[in-house]
C-alpha positions in Angstrom: 17.4 -4.5 24.1 19.7 -3.2 21.4 22.1 -6.3 22.3 19.1 -8.7 21.7 18.4 -7.0 18.0 22.3 -7.8 17.4 22.5 -11.5 18.5 19.4 -12.1 16.4 20.9 -10.8 13.5 24.2 -12.0 13.5 22.2 -15.6 14.0 21.0 -15.4 10.9 23.9 -13.6 9.2 22.9 -10.0 8.3 23.6 -6.3 9.7 21.8 -3.3 10.7 22.3 -2.1 7.7 20.3 -4.9 5.5 17.1 -4.2 7.8 17.6 -0.2 6.0 16.3 -1.1 3.0 12.8 -3.4 4.0 12.6 -0.3 6.7 11.7 2.2 3.8 9.6 0.0 1.8 7.7 0.3 4.8 7.7 4.4 4.8 10.9 4.8 7.3 13.3 6.4 5.0 15.9 6.8 8.0 19.9 7.0 8.5 22.4 4.1 9.6 23.4 6.2 12.5 19.5 7.2 13.2 18.5 3.4 13.3 21.5 2.4 15.6 20.3 5.1 18.2 17.0 3.3 17.9 18.0 -0.6 18.3 20.4 0.8 21.1 17.2 1.9 23.4 18.9 6.0 23.3 16.3 7.2 21.4 12.9 6.9 22.4 10.5 9.0 20.5 7.3 7.7 19.3 9.0 6.8 15.8 11.9 4.6 17.6 9.2 2.6 19.2 7.3 1.6 16.1 10.6 0.9 14.4 12.0 -1.3 16.9 8.6 -2.8 16.6 8.9 -3.2 13.1 12.6 -4.5 13.3 11.3 -7.1 15.3 8.5 -7.9 12.8 10.9 -7.9 10.1 13.1 -10.5 12.0 10.7 -12.6 12.5 9.9 -13.0 9.3 14.0 -13.4 8.3 14.3 -15.6 11.3 11.5 -18.1 9.4 13.2 -17.8 6.2 16.2 -19.2 7.5 14.9 -21.9 10.1 
């Protein structure tokens, strides 16, 4: 799960840190280490699941913009 997200980020020239401001705009102000736990699947709380879904949506938008 986490590797897929990291691969998609790398393919478009982005890093996990680039997700933080976009997530904050959507109401999820989280620390970089917390995002890493969410993306890596080490944290499976309801918020982690929502954030992972948002990350996938953000990545889709970024991938469309770079295509």
